[in-house]
N, C-alpha and C positions, 0 to 999 in steps of 0.2 A: 634568529637570522634573515635577513631576504635573500634570493636570488635571482639575477639577473636575466638567468636562461632557466625556465623550468623546462623537463622536457614532456613529451606528451601523451604518455604514461602518467604524468603526474595532474596534468590538466583531469584526463578519463577517469581519475581518481575521486573527483571532485565532482563527479556526475551521481557515486555509488551504484555502478553497475548492474551489482546483483538487484538491488532496490529498482529498480528502472527497469533490468530485466521480468519481475515479476508484477509492475506495474501494463509492463505493453501484452504480458500475456492476457491479464486481464480486459487490456482495451482491445485485443487481437479476438480476444475470444466474445466480447461485444460487438466487432464489426462484423463477424460472422454470422453471430444468433441475429442480427437484425431482418436477416433477410433469408426465405427458404431454399435457395438455391445459393451461388459462389457470389459474393457482390462483385462490385468493378474493382480489377486490380491495379487500376490506378490510383483507385480513391485507400486501397488497403494498404498501399506501397506510401501513397503520398501523407495521410493519414497518419500512419505509424512512424513515420518519419519525423512528422509535425508535431504530433504527442508526445514522442522518446525527448525529442528536443527541448521541449518543453520542460520535461520533465526530470532533465539533467541539469537545468537553467535554476529548476525550483532546488535542488540541489547544492549547487555550489552557492547560491546564495544560502544556506542552512551553513555552510561549512563557514562563510565568510560572516556572520552571525554567533558563531559558536564557537570560533577556534580559540577561545578564553580558555573555558570550561574546557573544551578537545585536547588542550595543552595540559590540566590537569588529572581527565579523566583516563585510565590505562586502557580502556577499551578504544580511544581514539586518538592519544596523542602519538600516533605512528601515523597520521593523515598528513594529507601534503605541507598545510599550511603548518600546525604545530611542527613540524619539522625545519621548516622554512625554504622548503622547495618550492610555493607558489605566493607570494604578496598579496596584499590585500588589494592592491590596485588591479594587477593580472586577474586576478580570481572576478570581482568586480565586471572587468571589461569581458572577459570570457564568458561567465554569466549572461550578461546583456544581450551580447553578439548572438550566442546558440539560442537565446529566446527569443529576440527578435525575428530569427532564421525562422524558428518552427514555429514562429504565430502566423508570420506570414506566409509559410508553406501552407497552414490552415487556412488564413484567410481566404489567398489568392487560389489555389487549387483544389481544395476541398468544398467549406462553405464556410457564414460566415459564424453561425453557429456556434462549429466545434470548437472555433478561435476564440469566439467571446467568453465561452465555458474554460478553454484550456486558460484563458487566461486570468477569471479568477478563480480557476484550481491551483492555478499559480501562485496568484498573490495571497492566497487563503493560507497554502505551507509556509511558505518564503517568508511573509510579513506576521499574517496575524497568527500564526502557531509558531514558526520560529520565533517570531519577536515579541510577539504581545504573550500569549496564551503558555506557553512552553514553561515562564517563568509567572505567569499570574495566577495559576490555579492549579488543583491535584487532578482536576477534569479536564486538563490540558490535551490527553490524548485523544479522550472523547469527540472533545469539540471540533477541534483541531482534522479529526479523523474524515471529516466530509471531504476534506483535500485527499485525502488519499484514496477516499473511496470513489472520486470522477471517472477514473480513466475507464471504466465500460459503458459509462453514459456517453463518456465523449469519445471511446469506438463504435457506438449506437448511433451516435448524430452525425459520426462521421460519412454513414451511408446513408442513412433516411432522412438525416436536416429535420430531424423533431427528435421531442424528447418524451416518449411512450413509456408504458406501464413495466414494460419486462424489463427494460433496460435501470428503470427506478428499483426494479426489486433484486437487480443485479447491486448494483449502489450498496441498497441495502446491506444485501448477506457482506459486502466486504465491508462496510462501518460498523455491522457489527463485531465484525473477527478482528477487528485493531485492538481495541482494547484490550483484550484476554491475549494478543499474541506479545502486545508491545508490555501488559503489563508482568510477565511473564521473566521477560529480560529486565524490566525495573526492580522486581525481587532481588534477581540475581546479581543486578548492581547498585541496591540498594544505596549502599554506604558512598560511593562515589557520587551517586545522585547527592545526598543530602553533604558532602564537602565541597560540592558547588553550588548549592542554595538553588538548586536545580527542588520545586513543588509537586515529584512526583507522589501518585497516592503512595506507595510504601513509605516514603519520607514524610508525611503528613499522618498518613491514620495507621501505620503500621504494617507488618506482613500480614497477620491473621484476619484484617479487613482485608488486602486485599487479593488473598486467597478467595476469600468467598466473595468478591466480585467477579472473578476469574472466573467459578464455577456458574455464578449468578448469568454471565455475557453467554456463557458455554452451551447454556440451557438455552438463551433466548436464541442464540445462535443454529442449534440443533431445529427448533421450530421454525426458525426465519428457511432457512434451507430448505426444507420440507414444499416452500409453497408454491416453486415454480412447477411443482407435478402436480398442486391440489389446484392452481391455476390453468393446468392446462398447458404449460409455456414446457414440458418434458415429460419424457415418457418415463417406464419401467426403471431403464438403466440408468436413469442420472437418480431416481429415487433410491434403489438399494445402496448406489456409490454412495449419498448424501448420508444413509441412514449408519451404514458401515465406517465414513470417514466421522461420523457427529459422535460415534459412540469410540471410538479413538481417542477424541478430542475430550469428550468428558471424562473417559478413564483418565486423562494426565490429569484435569481439574482434581478430581474426586484423588487421585494420589497424591497432590499437594495438600491439600488441607489433611491428609490422615497422617502423611507425615510429613510434618512442617522445619524436622533439622535435616531434612536430606537436601542439602542446597545443590546438588545435581538434577533436580528435580525441575526446577523454573528452567534450567537453559536446554532440557531433554523437549518439555515442553511449546517452548521457545520452537526449536528445531521441528516438531510436527509441526505446528500451527502454519509452518512455512509451508510444508510439504501439503499440508492438508488444502490450502487456497489454490496450489499448483494444482493439483487432484482434481478437486472442486470442480475446477474450471477447465481442464481438459475433459471430462465426464460429461459435462454441459455440453461440450462440442462434439465430441463422440452421440452423444444422445441425440443432438439435435441434424445429426446427418445418418447418425445407423437407429432410430426411434423402435424401441420394444413396445406394444401396448399387451393387455390383456385378450382381449380377442384373438392376438398373431398367438398365444401359448394355448387357448381353451380350442 
């Protein structure tokens, strides 16, 4: 049942604010890492607003496309659209408006490169992933993860108006992090994904295979997160933090392999993975402004 007057909080729920908050953390860190000092404040503020609005727009269209399966799945049945608090027309208008405003801010007051890349990231998530990949292949989250890994690059280009190697390394970290992060949740919800015919990896290839993939991707992630130190992008503070966080992630991945009947572990792994990425990017930022090198210790 649709309602004619949705409240502001219902529209905000369509934006998946917790997800957007994590996205914006990686984007802002990308901005701050792009320069040795502090970047121009106007670019940080306007870039953040533009990227945040575009991210919200993508989330809204995800709600619109997924409203049928959201009604069936227990994790999503209380979202505004399944509950009838926001109808499709209202959500589409809201998504278009905030998307156009966000891209307009980036194009006019930041730079056209960031606006174009943000547009492609929006289309990648809202159209290519949500409308096609999610229902077409068990590798949906791997391929579609490119859109979710874009924010650090968008933050970087907002300041430099260029795509550089360091920015692509931040992209790679988030890209490799996405599959083990999401597949842990997919294991916990595999019966619901099967019920709505969404071919998530646990549904198509089984839980043991998915657990193995989580472990393998976590190993790759551990290696990739060492690269900022190896190429001189960061110092010992980041290296130590990345190693400790990587060991923690590997611990959860191994525990999921050892105790396949413990159905609490997937959600614990999922929760840890969120904190993992947040802390990793915060450490990158701390290290950027307060580097610690071997010659300082010696």
